[in-house]
Structure formats: C-alpha cells, structure tokens
N, C-alpha and C positions, 0 to 999 in steps of 0.2 A: 393686871402686872401686879406682883408681890413686894411691897417695899419693906427693907431691913429696918429693924428697931432703930439702928443709927441714922438711917434717912429720914424717920419720921421726927426725932431728936432734933436733927438739923432744920427741917422744916419748921418744927414748933419755936426754935429760937429766931427764925426768921420772921415768924409770924407775929411772936410776942414784940420783938422789936419795930416791926411796922406798926402795930397797933399802939404803942408809947409814942411813936412820933406821931401818929394821926392824932393822938389824945390831947398832944400839947400844939397842934398846929390850928390856928381858928379859921383858916380856908378847906377844914375838912367839912366834906359834903357827902349827900347820897349819891351814889352813882348806879345810874340804870341804864343798861345797854340794850341793845336791839338784838342779841343772838351772835350766832357764830354757825360753822357749817353742821354742827351736830343738833342745837335746837331750832335753826332754821331763822325766819325772821318774828322773833317773838320777845317781847320785852319782857326784861327779868331783873332781878335783885338779887344778890349773894353775900352771903357772910364768910369768915374765915373759917374753912373747914377744921375739923376736928375742935377747936376753940369754941365754936358756939355748938356743936354737935354732943347732945348728953348722953347718946346710946350709941357708940361707935366702938367700943371696945373691940368687936370682931370684925368690923370692916374697916377700919381705919389704915390697916394696912394694904388695902386696896383702892385708898381714895384715889380717883383720877384726877382731881382738882389739886393735888399736892403738886404735880408735876408741872401744872400751868402754873403755880404760885413760885415755885423754885426758878422756874425757866424767863416768866417775864414780870418785870419789875411791875409794869402798869397793873397787872392782874392782882397782885398781892396789895399794892396800895390801895386799889379800890375795894378790895374786901376788908382790909384794915380800915380804910376810912368809914363804911358803911357799918362796922362792927363798933368803931368808936362812937359814933355817933348813936347808933341804937342803945349801946349803953351809957351813954352820957344824958340823954334825952329820947326817951321812946317815942313820946308823943310827937316832937317834931320830927322823928325820922319817919313817921307814917304819915306824918301831913304831909310832907315833901315827897313821899311817894304817891300818895292820894292825888297831890296839886299836879303831878306829871302825867298821872293815869287821865284825870279830866281835861288835860291840854291836847290830848289826842284825839284825831277825829276817823281814824282809821286803824287797822290791824289790831282789834282789840282783843290781844291775847296775853295774857300775863303770868308768867313762872316765878313763883317763889323759890329761890334758892339753888340756883345752879350748884352753889356750895353752902354749906352750912345747912342748918335745921331750925326747926321750930324750938324758940330758947325757953319759953316758958308758958304760964297760962295767958298772962296778960299779952303777950304777942300774939298768940293765937286769937285773942278776941279782937285784936286790932285788925288781923287779918280777915275775919270773919266779918267784920262792921265795912271793910272797904268792899268786898263783894256783895254784902247785901245791898247798900247805897249804889250800885252800878251794874244792873241786871242785864245790861249791853255786852257786858265783858267776861270773857271766860277766863277764870284763875285754875291754875293745876299746881300741887306740890306733892313732893314725896318727902316720907317722915319716917323715921325710928321711934319718934316720942309719940307711941300709941297712947301712953298714960295720959298725957296732955288732952289729946283729941278725943280719946274714949270718956274721960270726964267731962268735957264739954256736951258730946253728944249725948250723954246720958240726962241732960237737963235742958238742952236746947237744940233747936233745928239749926241744920248747916246750910246754907244758901245751896240752891242747886247749881249755880254756877262757880262753886269750888270745889272742884275735884281734887280729892285728897286720896293719893295712891300710899298705903301701907307698904313701905319698903320691906319685903321679906328675906332674911340673911341667914344663911346656916349659921347655929349655934346660939341665936338669939330669940330667945321667948317672945311670941306675938300674941297678945291676947287682942281679939277682934270680936266682940260681941254684936258690934252693930255691922258686921260684915261689908267694911269698905274694901274695896278692890286693891288688890295687892299688886306690886310692881318686883319681879322675882330676877335675879340673875342666876343664869344657865353656867356654872363655873366650869373651867377646862374639865374634860373627863367624864362630866356628868352624861348621862342618858338622855336623849330628847324625849324620851317615853314620857316622863312626868309633866312635860310641857306641852303636850298635843293638845289641840284645840284652844290654845291661847293665842292672844294677837302678840306675835312677835316684833317688839320695836324693830322700826326700819333704819333707825340710826339719823332721823331728820324730823322733828317735830312737824315741820310744815306738811309733810305728807299724812299724818294722822289728823293735822287740823283740818285739811280738804277732805279728807275721807272720814271724819268725824268718828274714829276710831282709837283703840288705845287709851292713854293716858286724859286727854282732852274729852272723853267721853265715859268716863268712871269705868274702863274695862280692864280686868285683871289682865297683866301683860308681862312679858319677859324680855331680856336681852342676854345675848352673850358676854361673858366674862371680856373685858376689853382694858 
C-alpha cells in the first residue's frame, strides 16, 4: 500500500499528539504484547513508526503500521507510551522489558519493533545486553539503522541469539560489511527471478519458529509487498 503525503502528515499529527499525552500521563508504562495473526505467538515491543525510524525516507510511504495506528486507538496509545517512556528514561524502559522477559517460563521468543526501529547506539547496546544474559531466548529485529549495527559489530560480538535482519529497500543504500542477513520486499511488478533460492516469509512467525527458518535463523528472506 502506497500512502499519499497528506496521509503521512495526518498520521504524524496523530502520533505526536498521542506522544505528548503519554509524556504527561503518570500511568505511562511499557506495553509488551503477545503477537497477532502475522507474527504469531511472539512477545514483542514497538515504538511509534516514522517518529523513531532514523532511515525511513524511502519506505515510510509504504509503512504497514500507519494503518494500524490510525485505525486502532489502543495501538497508537501503546506505541506512544513505549516511545514516551523510552525517551524519558531509557534505562527504566529496558529494565521493564527485561523484568517481563525474566517472568516468562515458556514461548521464549521476542521480536523487537513490529513498528519503529533501533533509535541510537545506546538503545542497541541495551538490546544486546538483554540477549547476552538470556541465552535461552531467541530475539530478532529488522532494521535500516545499518550504521548503528555496523559500528557495534566492528568492535564487539553480537550474541548468537540476537538475529538482526538488515531491511533492504529500493533506493536506500545499505552498507553490510559484516554480512548480516537481509530481509527484502518484492514490490508489485518485480520479477521473482532476483528472489530465487531465498526463504519466502509465510506471513506468520510461528511457522518459521517451528521450522527454524527465516528471520529466527538469520536467513536472508523476502516478503511480497502488502
């Protein structure tokens, strides 16, 4: 789906208003959800799309989460509260996520950012530490903040249980000196030729978790535009 500029502006106005309300609400907390039809039974945390995405000039007009934020008040409220807490107290934001993870005894899969992206180097450092000290969990994320991940990988090891998918998008330069697996989108009208041999996203993370394929196994994959 291709959004017109006025639709994106409308979304941003709604998002920033929700963020302002969340910043002034003492009840603001981290929201971790158990998934949906697309990602299956997977614990996940999200931020406001576009607002927290540092490299989305080319893809924002296709962002699937804009529709959810504009259609469902509870979705944008959760995204806004998470973003407000992260901005106000990043340490507490991650401590709350870590405490939630440590309270789970089953379904040890966690996806960072159904919406949003790695915010900065400090944010990514927290993500790495959470994975490092929880080897029994599988974590994964999709990112266009190649710069942040590459800078970290140049100096440090990334835990094997943190699967980072470099989200490849037409028109976006992607430097990948460490050969991170890619997640590609086959846009409408694109030939399948360039995607042969790649794992095709089945549209439900539970399938990949059971098969140990795709993103949860650091395997370059693709999905059709949706």
